[in-house]
KOLKEGU-264980 format. One record per residue: residue in three letters; x, z, y of N, C-alpha, C, O in turn. Coordinates in steps of 0.2 Angstrom, whole numbers, plus 5000, padded with zeros to 4 digits. Each point is the difference from the previous one (the first is absolute). Last residue first. Layout:
// KOLKEGU-264980
<r type="ALA" n_east="X" n_up="Z" n_north="Y" ca_east="X" ca_up="Z" ca_north="Y" c_east="X" c_up="Z" c_north="Y" o_east="X" o_up="Z" o_north="Y"/>
...
// end
This chain:
// KOLKEGU-264980
<r type="UNK" n_east="5163" n_up="4992" n_north="5027" ca_east="5004" ca_up="4999" ca_north="4992" c_east="5008" c_up="5000" c_north="5001" o_east="5003" o_up="5000" o_north="4995"/>
<r type="UNK" n_east="4981" n_up="5006" n_north="5028" ca_east="5003" ca_up="4995" ca_north="4994" c_east="5003" c_up="5002" c_north="4995" o_east="5004" o_up="5005" o_north="5001"/>
<r type="UNK" n_east="4978" n_up="5010" n_north="5014" ca_east="5008" ca_up="4998" ca_north="5000" c_east="5000" c_up="4995" c_north="4995" o_east="4996" o_up="5000" o_north="4995"/>
<r type="UNK" n_east="4981" n_up="5008" n_north="5019" ca_east="5005" ca_up="5000" ca_north="4993" c_east="5006" c_up="4997" c_north="5004" o_east="5002" o_up="4998" o_north="5005"/>
<r type="UNK" n_east="4970" n_up="5008" n_north="5003" ca_east="5008" ca_up="5002" ca_north="5002" c_east="5004" c_up="4998" c_north="4993" o_east="4997" o_up="5001" o_north="4995"/>
<r type="UNK" n_east="4978" n_up="4991" n_north="5012" ca_east="5005" ca_up="5002" ca_north="4994" c_east="5008" c_up="5000" c_north="5006" o_east="5002" o_up="4996" o_north="5004"/>
<r type="UNK" n_east="4967" n_up="5002" n_north="5001" ca_east="5008" ca_up="4999" ca_north="5001" c_east="5004" c_up="5004" c_north="4995" o_east="4998" o_up="5005" o_north="4997"/>
<r type="UNK" n_east="4974" n_up="4986" n_north="5008" ca_east="5006" ca_up="5003" ca_north="4993" c_east="5009" c_up="4999" c_north="5004" o_east="5003" o_up="4995" o_north="4999"/>
<r type="UNK" n_east="4968" n_up="5001" n_north="5009" ca_east="5005" ca_up="4999" ca_north="5002" c_east="5004" c_up="5003" c_north="4995" o_east="4997" o_up="5004" o_north="4997"/>
<r type="UNK" n_east="4979" n_up="4986" n_north="5006" ca_east="5003" ca_up="5006" ca_north="4997" c_east="5007" c_up="4998" c_north="5001" o_east="5001" o_up="4994" o_north="5000"/>
<r type="UNK" n_east="4972" n_up="5003" n_north="5012" ca_east="5006" ca_up="4997" ca_north="4998" c_east="5005" c_up="5007" c_north="4999" o_east="4999" o_up="5005" o_north="5002"/>
<r type="UNK" n_east="4973" n_up="4993" n_north="4994" ca_east="5005" ca_up="5002" ca_north="5003" c_east="5010" c_up="4998" c_north="4998" o_east="5003" o_up="5001" o_north="4995"/>
<r type="UNK" n_east="4969" n_up="4986" n_north="5004" ca_east="5005" ca_up="5004" ca_north="4996" c_east="5008" c_up="5002" c_north="5005" o_east="5004" o_up="4996" o_north="5003"/>
<r type="UNK" n_east="4969" n_up="5007" n_north="5005" ca_east="5004" ca_up="4994" ca_north="4999" c_east="5007" c_up="5003" c_north="4997" o_east="5002" o_up="5005" o_north="5002"/>
<r type="UNK" n_east="4972" n_up="5006" n_north="4998" ca_east="5007" ca_up="4999" ca_north="5001" c_east="5004" c_up="4996" c_north="4999" o_east="5001" o_up="4998" o_north="4994"/>
<r type="UNK" n_east="4978" n_up="5006" n_north="4994" ca_east="5000" ca_up="5000" ca_north="5008" c_east="5003" c_up="4999" c_north="5004" o_east="4998" o_up="4998" o_north="5005"/>
<r type="UNK" n_east="4996" n_up="4993" n_north="4970" ca_east="5004" ca_up="5004" ca_north="5004" c_east="4999" c_up="4999" c_north="5008" o_east="4998" o_up="4995" o_north="5003"/>
<r type="UNK" n_east="4991" n_up="4996" n_north="4969" ca_east="4999" ca_up="5002" ca_north="5008" c_east="5006" c_up="5007" c_north="5002" o_east="5000" o_up="5006" o_north="4998"/>
<r type="UNK" n_east="5005" n_up="4973" n_north="4985" ca_east="4997" ca_up="5004" ca_north="5000" c_east="4998" c_up="5004" c_north="5007" o_east="5004" o_up="4998" o_north="5005"/>
<r type="UNK" n_east="5009" n_up="4983" n_north="4991" ca_east="5005" ca_up="5004" ca_north="4999" c_east="4994" c_up="5007" c_north="5001" o_east="5003" o_up="5005" o_north="5002"/>
<r type="UNK" n_east="4990" n_up="4972" n_north="5008" ca_east="5006" ca_up="4998" ca_north="4996" c_east="5004" c_up="5005" c_north="4995" o_east="5003" o_up="4997" o_north="4996"/>
<r type="UNK" n_east="4977" n_up="5007" n_north="5020" ca_east="4999" ca_up="4994" ca_north="4995" c_east="5005" c_up="5000" c_north="4995" o_east="4999" o_up="5001" o_north="4994"/>
<r type="UNK" n_east="5003" n_up="5013" n_north="5022" ca_east="4998" ca_up="5003" ca_north="4995" c_east="4996" c_up="4996" c_north="4996" o_east="4996" o_up="5001" o_north="4995"/>
<r type="UNK" n_east="5019" n_up="4992" n_north="5024" ca_east="5004" ca_up="5003" ca_north="4994" c_east="4996" c_up="5004" c_north="4996" o_east="5003" o_up="5004" o_north="4996"/>
<r type="UNK" n_east="4985" n_up="4983" n_north="5020" ca_east="5002" ca_up="4998" ca_north="4999" c_east="5006" c_up="5004" c_north="4993" o_east="5000" o_up="4999" o_north="4994"/>
<r type="UNK" n_east="4984" n_up="5011" n_north="5020" ca_east="4996" ca_up="4996" ca_north="4996" c_east="5005" c_up="4996" c_north="4995" o_east="4998" o_up="4999" o_north="4994"/>
<r type="UNK" n_east="5013" n_up="5013" n_north="5024" ca_east="4998" ca_up="5005" ca_north="4994" c_east="4997" c_up="4996" c_north="4996" o_east="5002" o_up="5000" o_north="4994"/>
<r type="UNK" n_east="5003" n_up="4988" n_north="5026" ca_east="5006" ca_up="5001" ca_north="4995" c_east="4998" c_up="5003" c_north="4994" o_east="5000" o_up="4998" o_north="4994"/>
<r type="UNK" n_east="4983" n_up="5001" n_north="5023" ca_east="5001" ca_up="4993" ca_north="4997" c_east="5007" c_up="5001" c_north="4995" o_east="5000" o_up="4997" o_north="4994"/>
<r type="UNK" n_east="4994" n_up="5021" n_north="5020" ca_east="4996" ca_up="5001" ca_north="4994" c_east="5000" c_up="4991" c_north="4995" o_east="4998" o_up="4998" o_north="4995"/>
<r type="UNK" n_east="5023" n_up="5017" n_north="5014" ca_east="4995" ca_up="4998" ca_north="5002" c_east="4992" c_up="4998" c_north="4997" o_east="4999" o_up="5003" o_north="4994"/>
<r type="UNK" n_east="5023" n_up="5015" n_north="5000" ca_east="4996" ca_up="4992" ca_north="5000" c_east="4995" c_up="4999" c_north="5003" o_east="4996" o_up="5005" o_north="5000"/>
<r type="UNK" n_east="5021" n_up="5017" n_north="5002" ca_east="4992" ca_up="4997" ca_north="4998" c_east="5001" c_up="4996" c_north="5002" o_east="5000" o_up="4999" o_north="5006"/>
<r type="UNK" n_east="5023" n_up="5012" n_north="4989" ca_east="4994" ca_up="4997" ca_north="5004" c_east="4996" c_up="4998" c_north="4997" o_east="5000" o_up="4997" o_north="4995"/>
<r type="UNK" n_east="5023" n_up="5020" n_north="4998" ca_east="4995" ca_up="4994" ca_north="4998" c_east="4994" c_up="4997" c_north="5006" o_east="4999" o_up="5005" o_north="5004"/>
<r type="UNK" n_east="5029" n_up="5004" n_north="4994" ca_east="4991" ca_up="5003" ca_north="5001" c_east="4998" c_up="4994" c_north="5000" o_east="5003" o_up="4994" o_north="5002"/>
<r type="UNK" n_east="5020" n_up="5003" n_north="4986" ca_east="4996" ca_up="5001" ca_north="5006" c_east="4992" c_up="5002" c_north="5002" o_east="4996" o_up="4998" o_north="4997"/>
<r type="UNK" n_east="5026" n_up="5008" n_north="4985" ca_east="4993" ca_up="4997" ca_north="5000" c_east="4997" c_up="5001" c_north="5007" o_east="4998" o_up="5006" o_north="5002"/>
<r type="UNK" n_east="5031" n_up="4997" n_north="4987" ca_east="4992" ca_up="5002" ca_north="5004" c_east="4994" c_up="4994" c_north="4998" o_east="5001" o_up="4994" o_north="4997"/>
<r type="UNK" n_east="5027" n_up="5017" n_north="4995" ca_east="4994" ca_up="4995" ca_north="5000" c_east="4993" c_up="5003" c_north="5004" o_east="4998" o_up="5005" o_north="5001"/>
<r type="UNK" n_east="5029" n_up="4997" n_north="4986" ca_east="4996" ca_up="5004" ca_north="5004" c_east="4995" c_up="4994" c_north="5001" o_east="5000" o_up="4995" o_north="4997"/>
<r type="UNK" n_east="5024" n_up="5013" n_north="4991" ca_east="4994" ca_up="4996" ca_north="4997" c_east="4995" c_up="5002" c_north="5006" o_east="5000" o_up="5006" o_north="5002"/>
<r type="UNK" n_east="5029" n_up="4997" n_north="4992" ca_east="4992" ca_up="5004" ca_north="5002" c_east="4997" c_up="4993" c_north="5002" o_east="5002" o_up="4995" o_north="5001"/>
<r type="UNK" n_east="5020" n_up="5002" n_north="4986" ca_east="5001" ca_up="5006" ca_north="5005" c_east="4993" c_up="5002" c_north="5000" o_east="4999" o_up="5005" o_north="4997"/>
<r type="UNK" n_east="5011" n_up="4978" n_north="4985" ca_east="4995" ca_up="5001" ca_north="5005" c_east="5001" c_up="5007" c_north="5002" o_east="5002" o_up="5004" o_north="4996"/>
<r type="UNK" n_east="5012" n_up="4977" n_north="4994" ca_east="5001" ca_up="5005" ca_north="4998" c_east="4994" c_up="5004" c_north="5006" o_east="5002" o_up="5001" o_north="5006"/>
<r type="UNK" n_east="4999" n_up="4973" n_north="4982" ca_east="5001" ca_up="5005" ca_north="5007" c_east="4999" c_up="5007" c_north="4997" o_east="4997" o_up="5002" o_north="4995"/>
<r type="UNK" n_east="4999" n_up="4976" n_north="4994" ca_east="5004" ca_up="5006" ca_north="4998" c_east="5002" c_up="5004" c_north="5005" o_east="5004" o_up="5004" o_north="4998"/>
<r type="UNK" n_east="4983" n_up="4974" n_north="5002" ca_east="5005" ca_up="5003" ca_north="5006" c_east="5006" c_up="5004" c_north="4996" o_east="5006" o_up="5000" o_north="5000"/>
<r type="UNK" n_east="4972" n_up="4993" n_north="4989" ca_east="5005" ca_up="4994" ca_north="5000" c_east="5005" c_up="5002" c_north="5005" o_east="5005" o_up="4997" o_north="4999"/>
<r type="UNK" n_east="4980" n_up="5018" n_north="4996" ca_east="5003" ca_up="4999" ca_north="4994" c_east="5005" c_up="4993" c_north="5001" o_east="5005" o_up="4998" o_north="4997"/>
<r type="UNK" n_east="4980" n_up="5010" n_north="5020" ca_east="5004" ca_up="5006" ca_north="5000" c_east="5004" c_up="4998" c_north="4992" o_east="5005" o_up="5004" o_north="4999"/>
<r type="UNK" n_east="4979" n_up="4981" n_north="5012" ca_east="5008" ca_up="5002" ca_north="5003" c_east="5003" c_up="5003" c_north="4997" o_east="5006" o_up="4998" o_north="4998"/>
<r type="UNK" n_east="4973" n_up="4998" n_north="4991" ca_east="5006" ca_up="4997" ca_north="5001" c_east="5007" c_up="5000" c_north="5001" o_east="5005" o_up="4998" o_north="4997"/>
<r type="UNK" n_east="4977" n_up="5018" n_north="5008" ca_east="5003" ca_up="5000" ca_north="4994" c_east="5005" c_up="4993" c_north="4997" o_east="5005" o_up="5000" o_north="4997"/>
<r type="UNK" n_east="4981" n_up="5000" n_north="5024" ca_east="5008" ca_up="5004" ca_north="5001" c_east="5000" c_up="5002" c_north="4994" o_east="5006" o_up="5003" o_north="5000"/>
<r type="UNK" n_east="4977" n_up="4980" n_north="4999" ca_east="5007" ca_up="4999" ca_north="5004" c_east="5005" c_up="5005" c_north="5001" o_east="5006" o_up="4999" o_north="5000"/>
<r type="UNK" n_east="4974" n_up="5007" n_north="4989" ca_east="5004" ca_up="4995" ca_north="4996" c_east="5006" c_up="4998" c_north="5004" o_east="5006" o_up="5000" o_north="4998"/>
<r type="UNK" n_east="4978" n_up="5012" n_north="5015" ca_east="5005" ca_up="5006" ca_north="4993" c_east="5004" c_up="4995" c_north="4995" o_east="5006" o_up="5001" o_north="4998"/>
<r type="UNK" n_east="4981" n_up="4989" n_north="5019" ca_east="5005" ca_up="5004" ca_north="5003" c_east="5004" c_up="5004" c_north="4997" o_east="5006" o_up="5001" o_north="5002"/>
<r type="UNK" n_east="4975" n_up="4987" n_north="4986" ca_east="5006" ca_up="4995" ca_north="5003" c_east="5004" c_up="5005" c_north="5003" o_east="5004" o_up="5002" o_north="4996"/>
<r type="UNK" n_east="4978" n_up="5011" n_north="4999" ca_east="5004" ca_up="4998" ca_north="4995" c_east="5005" c_up="4995" c_north="4998" o_east="5004" o_up="5000" o_north="4996"/>
<r type="UNK" n_east="4983" n_up="5005" n_north="5026" ca_east="5004" ca_up="5007" ca_north="4998" c_east="5003" c_up="4998" c_north="4991" o_east="5006" o_up="5002" o_north="4999"/>
<r type="UNK" n_east="4976" n_up="4987" n_north="5018" ca_east="5007" ca_up="4996" ca_north="4998" c_east="5005" c_up="5006" c_north="4995" o_east="5004" o_up="4998" o_north="4997"/>
<r type="UNK" n_east="4977" n_up="5008" n_north="5018" ca_east="4997" ca_up="4997" ca_north="4995" c_east="5003" c_up="4995" c_north="4995" o_east="4998" o_up="4996" o_north="4995"/>
<r type="UNK" n_east="5009" n_up="5016" n_north="5025" ca_east="4999" ca_up="5006" ca_north="4993" c_east="4997" c_up="4996" c_north="4996" o_east="5000" o_up="5002" o_north="4994"/>
<r type="UNK" n_east="5021" n_up="4984" n_north="5021" ca_east="4992" ca_up="5003" ca_north="5001" c_east="4997" c_up="5007" c_north="4993" o_east="5003" o_up="5002" o_north="4996"/>
<r type="UNK" n_east="5023" n_up="4989" n_north="5013" ca_east="4994" ca_up="4996" ca_north="4997" c_east="4994" c_up="5005" c_north="5001" o_east="5000" o_up="5006" o_north="5003"/>
<r type="UNK" n_east="5028" n_up="4994" n_north="4998" ca_east="4995" ca_up="5001" ca_north="5003" c_east="4994" c_up="4998" c_north="4996" o_east="5002" o_up="4998" o_north="4994"/>
<r type="UNK" n_east="5029" n_up="5010" n_north="5007" ca_east="4992" ca_up="4998" ca_north="4995" c_east="4993" c_up="5002" c_north="5004" o_east="4998" o_up="5005" o_north="5002"/>
<r type="UNK" n_east="5032" n_up="4995" n_north="5003" ca_east="4993" ca_up="5002" ca_north="5000" c_east="4994" c_up="4995" c_north="4997" o_east="5000" o_up="4994" o_north="5000"/>
<r type="UNK" n_east="5030" n_up="5018" n_north="5000" ca_east="4994" ca_up="4995" ca_north="4996" c_east="4991" c_up="5003" c_north="5002" o_east="4998" o_up="5005" o_north="4998"/>
<r type="UNK" n_east="5029" n_up="5002" n_north="5009" ca_east="4994" ca_up="5000" ca_north="5001" c_east="4997" c_up="4995" c_north="4997" o_east="5002" o_up="4995" o_north="5001"/>
<r type="UNK" n_east="5022" n_up="5019" n_north="5000" ca_east="4999" ca_up="4995" ca_north="5003" c_east="4992" c_up="5000" c_north="4997" o_east="4999" o_up="5006" o_north="4997"/>
<r type="UNK" n_east="5026" n_up="5007" n_north="5003" ca_east="4994" ca_up="5002" ca_north="4999" c_east="4997" c_up="4994" c_north="5004" o_east="5002" o_up="4999" o_north="5005"/>
<r type="UNK" n_east="5025" n_up="5004" n_north="4985" ca_east="4995" ca_up="5001" ca_north="5006" c_east="4991" c_up="4998" c_north="4998" o_east="4998" o_up="4996" o_north="4996"/>
// end
C-alpha cells in the first residue's frame, strides 16, 4: 500500500529540509515511488521587514519562499 510523507520548510532552511528528508530515507528503508515538491511564489518584503532580513542574512528584497516536499513510498 502506498503512503506519503510530507516535509516543509523555508528557502533559507534548505539544508535542514534536505537533512530531514535524507535522515528519514535512511531510517525508514522505504521503497520510494515518487518524490515531488513545490516552492511558493516569493512576496516583496515591506520596508521594515526588508531592513531586518538585510541585517540578518545580507541584502534580500524578497521573503524566503516556503518549500514543500512530498514522498510517495511503500513500506520496506
